[in-house]
C-alpha positions as CSV (number, residue, x, y, z in Angstrom):
1,M,16.8,100.0,-94.5
2,I,17.1,97.4,-92.2
3,Y,18.6,99.7,-89.6
4,K,16.2,102.2,-90.2
5,N,13.5,99.5,-89.3
6,C,15.1,98.5,-86.2
7,C,14.9,102.1,-84.6
8,L,11.2,102.1,-85.6
9,F,10.4,98.7,-83.7
10,S,12.4,99.6,-80.4
11,V,10.2,102.6,-80.2
12,A,7.6,100.4,-80.6
13,L,8.1,97.1,-78.9
14,A,9.5,98.3,-75.7
15,A,6.4,99.8,-74.2
16,V,4.5,96.5,-75.1
17,A,6.6,93.6,-75.4
18,P,4.6,90.9,-74.0
19,T,5.7,88.4,-70.9
20,I,6.4,84.6,-72.7
21,F,3.9,82.2,-70.4
22,A,3.3,79.0,-73.1
23,D,0.9,77.1,-70.7
24,Q,-1.5,80.2,-69.7
25,L,-4.6,81.0,-70.3
26,T,-6.9,83.1,-69.4
27,V,-10.5,81.8,-66.8
28,S,-13.5,83.5,-66.4
29,I,-16.1,82.6,-63.9
30,D,-19.5,84.6,-65.0
31,G,-22.7,84.7,-63.2
32,F,-26.1,85.8,-64.3
33,G,-25.7,89.0,-66.5
34,A,-21.9,88.4,-67.1
35,P,-20.2,90.2,-70.3
36,G,-21.2,88.3,-72.9
37,G,-24.2,86.0,-70.8
38,G,-27.1,87.7,-70.4
39,F,-30.1,86.2,-68.3
40,S,-34.4,86.6,-68.7
41,I,-37.3,85.9,-66.8
42,T,-40.4,84.6,-67.9
43,D,-43.7,86.6,-67.5
44,A,-45.3,84.5,-64.7
45,S,-44.3,87.1,-61.5
46,D,-43.8,83.5,-59.3
47,L,-41.4,81.9,-61.6
48,N,-38.0,82.7,-60.1
49,L,-35.8,81.8,-63.5
50,L,-32.5,82.4,-64.5
51,V,-30.7,82.1,-67.7
52,S,-26.8,82.0,-68.5
53,E,-26.0,81.9,-72.2
54,L,-23.4,79.6,-73.2
55,L,-23.4,79.4,-76.8
56,P,-24.6,82.5,-78.5
57,A,-26.7,83.0,-81.3
58,P,-25.6,83.3,-84.8
59,G,-25.9,87.0,-84.9
60,S,-29.3,89.1,-83.1
61,N,-30.8,86.7,-80.8
62,E,-34.5,86.1,-82.2
63,S,-35.7,83.8,-79.8
64,T,-38.9,83.8,-78.6
65,H,-39.2,80.9,-76.0
66,I,-36.5,78.6,-74.0
67,L,-37.0,74.9,-74.3
68,I,-36.1,73.3,-71.0
69,E,-35.0,69.6,-70.4
70,S,-33.8,67.2,-68.2
71,L,-34.9,70.0,-65.1
72,S,-33.6,68.3,-62.2
73,P,-32.3,69.6,-58.7
74,L,-28.6,70.8,-58.0
75,E,-28.6,68.7,-54.8
76,P,-31.3,66.3,-52.5
77,D,-34.0,68.4,-50.4
78,T,-33.2,71.6,-52.7
79,L,-35.3,74.2,-54.4
80,N,-33.1,74.7,-56.6
81,Y,-33.0,73.5,-60.1
82,A,-31.3,73.6,-63.0
83,S,-31.1,72.6,-66.9
84,P,-29.6,72.9,-70.1
85,Y,-32.1,75.2,-72.5
86,T,-32.2,76.0,-76.1
87,G,-33.4,79.3,-77.3
88,I,-35.9,79.4,-80.2
89,N,-38.2,80.9,-82.8
90,V,-41.2,79.8,-82.5
91,N,-42.3,81.6,-86.0
92,T,-39.4,79.5,-88.0
93,G,-38.4,77.0,-85.5
94,V,-34.4,78.3,-85.9
95,A,-32.8,77.4,-82.8
96,Q,-31.0,80.8,-81.3
97,D,-28.5,80.7,-78.3
98,A,-28.0,77.7,-75.9
99,G,-27.1,76.8,-72.3
100,V,-28.3,76.7,-68.6
101,L,-31.4,77.8,-66.9
102,F,-31.1,77.7,-62.6
103,L,-35.1,78.0,-61.3
104,Q,-35.7,78.3,-57.7
105,M,-39.4,76.2,-57.2
106,P,-42.0,78.3,-54.8
107,S,-41.8,77.8,-51.3
108,G,-43.8,74.8,-50.5
109,S,-42.8,72.5,-53.2
110,A,-42.9,68.9,-53.4
111,L,-41.0,67.5,-56.2
112,P,-39.7,63.3,-57.1
113,E,-36.0,63.3,-56.0
114,G,-33.9,63.0,-59.0
115,T,-34.7,64.3,-62.6
116,V,-37.9,64.7,-63.7
117,A,-39.4,61.6,-65.9
118,S,-40.1,63.6,-69.1
119,P,-36.6,64.4,-71.3
120,I,-38.5,67.8,-72.0
121,V,-39.7,69.2,-69.8
122,G,-41.3,72.3,-71.8
123,V,-41.5,75.4,-73.4
124,V,-41.5,79.3,-71.4
125,Q,-42.2,82.5,-73.5
126,R,-38.7,84.2,-73.1
127,V,-39.9,88.0,-72.7
128,G,-37.7,90.8,-71.3
129,S,-34.1,90.9,-69.8
130,W,-32.8,91.5,-66.8
131,M,-29.0,92.2,-67.1
132,D,-28.1,94.6,-63.9
133,L,-28.4,91.6,-61.3
134,T,-26.1,92.9,-58.6
135,F,-23.3,90.1,-57.8
136,P,-24.0,89.1,-53.9
137,E,-21.0,90.0,-51.3
138,T,-20.7,86.1,-51.3
139,S,-20.6,85.7,-55.2
140,V,-17.1,84.6,-57.1
141,G,-19.0,85.5,-60.5
142,G,-17.9,88.3,-62.7
143,S,-13.9,87.4,-62.1
144,S,-11.4,86.4,-64.3
145,G,-7.9,85.8,-64.4
146,P,-5.0,83.9,-65.5
147,G,-4.7,80.3,-65.4
148,D,-1.3,77.9,-65.9
149,Y,-1.7,74.3,-67.0
150,A,2.1,73.5,-66.7
151,S,1.7,71.5,-63.8
152,G,-1.3,69.6,-65.2
153,T,-3.8,71.3,-63.3
154,L,-5.1,74.5,-63.4
155,D,-3.6,76.8,-61.1
156,L,-6.4,80.3,-60.9
157,S,-5.8,83.3,-59.8
158,L,-8.9,85.2,-60.7
159,T,-10.0,89.1,-59.9
160,K,-13.3,90.4,-59.0
161,G,-12.5,94.3,-59.0
162,A,-10.6,94.6,-55.4
163,E,-11.1,90.9,-54.1
164,Q,-8.4,88.2,-55.2
165,F,-9.5,84.5,-55.9
166,N,-7.2,81.7,-55.8
167,G,-7.5,78.1,-56.2
168,T,-5.9,74.8,-58.3
169,A,-8.3,72.4,-60.1
170,S,-7.5,68.8,-61.2
171,Y,-8.7,67.8,-64.8
172,E,-8.5,65.6,-67.4
173,V,-8.3,65.5,-71.4
174,V,-11.0,63.6,-72.5
175,D,-10.1,64.4,-76.5
176,E,-9.9,67.9,-78.1
177,D,-13.2,68.5,-77.8
178,T,-13.8,67.8,-74.0
179,I,-12.3,68.2,-71.1
180,E,-13.3,67.2,-67.7
181,L,-12.5,69.4,-64.8
182,D,-12.8,68.1,-60.8
183,D,-14.4,69.6,-57.6
184,F,-12.4,72.3,-56.6
185,S,-12.1,75.3,-54.4
186,L,-11.6,79.0,-54.4
187,T,-10.5,80.9,-51.5
188,K,-10.5,85.0,-51.3
189,S,-8.3,87.0,-48.8
190,G,-10.4,86.8,-45.2
191,P,-9.8,83.9,-45.9
192,V,-13.0,82.8,-47.4
193,T,-13.0,79.5,-49.6
194,Y,-16.2,78.9,-52.2
195,N,-16.5,75.0,-53.3
196,L,-17.0,74.7,-56.8
197,S,-18.4,71.6,-58.5
198,G,-16.4,69.7,-61.4
199,T,-17.9,70.1,-64.9
200,T,-17.4,68.8,-68.6
201,L,-15.6,71.6,-70.4
202,L,-16.9,71.3,-74.3
203,R,-14.3,73.2,-77.0
204,D,-15.8,75.7,-79.2
205,G,-13.8,77.1,-81.7
206,N,-10.4,77.8,-79.5
207,R,-12.4,78.0,-76.2
208,F,-13.6,75.6,-73.7
209,Y,-16.7,76.5,-71.7
210,G,-19.3,74.7,-69.0
211,T,-20.7,75.6,-65.7
212,V,-19.7,75.3,-62.3
213,T,-22.2,75.0,-59.1
214,N,-20.9,76.7,-56.1
215,L,-21.6,74.0,-53.1
216,T,-20.8,76.3,-50.5
217,A,-23.3,76.1,-47.7
218,G,-25.4,79.1,-47.5
219,A,-24.9,80.5,-50.8
220,A,-26.9,83.0,-51.8
221,Y,-29.3,82.0,-54.8
222,E,-28.1,84.4,-57.3
223,S,-24.0,82.9,-56.8
224,L,-25.1,79.1,-57.2
225,L,-24.3,78.4,-60.6
226,F,-22.1,80.1,-63.1
227,E,-20.6,79.8,-66.5
228,I,-16.4,78.7,-66.8
229,Q,-14.7,80.1,-69.7
230,L,-10.9,78.9,-70.5
231,T,-9.9,81.4,-73.4
232,G,-6.8,82.7,-74.7
233,I,-5.4,79.1,-75.1
234,P,-1.8,79.1,-77.2
235,D,-2.3,77.2,-80.1
236,A,1.6,76.5,-81.4
237,D,1.0,74.5,-84.5
238,L,-1.6,77.0,-85.7
239,D,-3.9,74.2,-86.7
240,G,-6.9,75.2,-84.5
241,I,-7.2,72.8,-81.4
242,P,-5.8,74.3,-78.0
243,D,-2.6,73.5,-76.9
244,I,-4.1,72.4,-73.5
245,S,-6.0,69.4,-75.7
246,D,-4.0,68.9,-78.4
247,S,-2.6,65.6,-78.8
248,V,0.1,66.7,-81.6
249,I,1.7,69.7,-81.2
250,S,4.7,69.1,-83.7
251,G,6.5,71.2,-86.5
252,G,4.8,69.6,-89.6
253,L,7.5,68.5,-91.4
254,V,8.0,65.8,-94.0
255,V,11.1,64.6,-94.8
256,G,12.3,65.2,-98.3
257,Q,10.1,67.8,-99.4
258,W,9.1,71.5,-98.9
259,S,6.0,71.8,-96.4
260,M,3.5,74.6,-94.9
261,T,4.6,74.6,-91.0
262,P,3.9,77.4,-88.4
263,L,6.8,78.9,-89.4
264,G,6.4,79.1,-93.7
265,Y,7.5,76.3,-95.9
266,M,10.9,74.2,-94.9
267,Y,12.6,71.2,-95.9
268,G,13.1,68.2,-94.3
269,A,16.5,67.3,-94.5
270,D,15.9,64.3,-92.6
271,A,14.0,63.3,-89.0
272,Q,15.2,66.3,-87.1
273,W,16.7,68.4,-89.1
274,A,14.6,71.2,-91.7
275,Y,15.9,73.7,-93.9
276,S,14.8,77.4,-94.5
277,Y,15.1,80.1,-97.0
278,Y,15.2,82.4,-93.9
279,M,16.1,81.0,-90.8
280,G,18.8,78.3,-92.2
281,F,19.2,74.9,-90.5
282,M,17.1,74.0,-87.7
283,T,15.1,72.1,-86.0
284,M,11.3,72.2,-84.5
285,N,10.2,71.3,-81.0
286,M,6.9,73.5,-81.3
287,P,6.9,75.9,-80.0
288,W,10.5,76.0,-79.1
289,V,13.1,75.8,-82.3
290,Y,16.5,75.3,-82.6
291,Q,18.7,77.1,-84.7
292,A,21.6,76.4,-86.1
293,S,23.9,79.0,-85.4
294,F,22.1,80.6,-82.8
295,G,20.2,78.2,-80.5
296,W,17.0,77.6,-78.5
297,M,14.1,79.9,-79.6
298,Y,10.5,80.3,-77.9
299,F,8.2,80.8,-81.0
300,Y,6.2,83.8,-79.7
301,Q,3.7,84.9,-82.6
302,A,3.4,84.7,-86.5
303,V,2.3,88.0,-88.0
304,P,0.9,86.9,-91.3
305,A,0.3,90.2,-92.4
306,E,3.6,91.6,-92.6
307,D,5.3,87.5,-93.4
308,A,7.1,87.7,-90.3
309,Y,7.4,86.3,-86.9
310,W,8.4,86.7,-83.3
311,F,10.4,84.6,-81.0
312,Y,12.2,84.9,-77.3
313,S,15.8,83.9,-77.3
314,P,17.8,83.6,-73.5
315,T,20.8,84.8,-75.2
316,L,19.3,87.2,-78.0
317,G,16.1,88.4,-76.2
318,W,13.0,89.6,-78.7
319,V,13.8,88.3,-81.9
320,Y,11.9,89.9,-84.9
321,T,12.2,88.3,-88.5
322,K,10.4,88.2,-92.2
323,S,10.5,86.0,-94.7
324,T,11.1,88.4,-97.5
325,W,14.4,89.3,-95.7
326,G,16.7,86.3,-96.8
327,G,17.9,85.6,-93.4
328,L,18.3,89.0,-91.6
329,F,16.5,89.3,-88.3
330,Q,16.2,91.8,-85.8
331,S,17.0,91.5,-82.2
332,N,16.8,93.1,-78.4
333,N,18.2,92.1,-75.4
334,G,17.3,94.8,-73.5
335,S,20.8,96.6,-75.1
336,G,19.0,98.0,-78.4
337,W,18.2,96.9,-81.6
338,F,21.1,94.6,-83.2
339,T,20.5,92.9,-87.0
340,N,22.2,90.2,-87.9
341,N,21.9,87.1,-90.4
342,F,20.6,83.5,-89.4
343,R,22.1,81.4,-92.7
344,N,25.3,84.0,-92.5
345,P,25.6,84.7,-88.8
346,A,27.9,88.0,-88.6
347,T,31.6,86.4,-87.0
């Protein structure tokens, strides 16, 4: 039965086996109108107002108005102002989406420098939608790709159509819900460099989000403000806090008793060693584990629906096992699938 399953797995996994990058995530820099966002315009034809949605409404968006607060210029002597906003339904008083709006004041406007005095600027009716804005050629909006944070910085490699943007951004983890991102630059082949502002990234579940401003001189109005998101962040201990901001990435063992861990129930033999009915004796330094008979393996993912686990071993290759197999596992280092036993290895 096990060998039959091996054959089935070799067909399914040979084409889709992923590459392991323990410290990779996905970064997107989306302009207005990007998927998952959107923007609206007021019914006042002389008011050039864009809205970038950062937190979507719970369900369908039933907002009728936009609550604008803390409107302030993006830089000195500019007509481009930004503000946090909240979409509200004035009929029910229920808040909907939230994000940042971007206002280009009419030419000739004379506004006081700095943030306006009132914490609440006003409520603007929300009508119509403007979903099909074409990004100007000078925009980095709509780009996405992998970021690697292994070195304590975000090394970015983003793609927008046929264009490639590369850069490095320093960051500091404030707490599990907050990351401070420093000013950074993205360079496009050509070369063309875009200077983007730092920002505070806030956690929403397993993603971090915020907005960055294009500080490049002469940037078009539509490419000054962007939403930035970090998604697809590993969570090795499966506690719901992405690894990039998780201060404790551990196996969850308790000495002298059985405990639920990311790898199922294990008995804490001592401060270092654990025992599992399906993996035998092992240590956990998640996402790495050391199995007594087969050495170090990288914990790739659990498959709860199958009571199964995927690992990658430098010697065994891909390893697949189930908690119900009593120690049996299947491995493939490129030479086909083989069956062995964690608890009673074949000699």
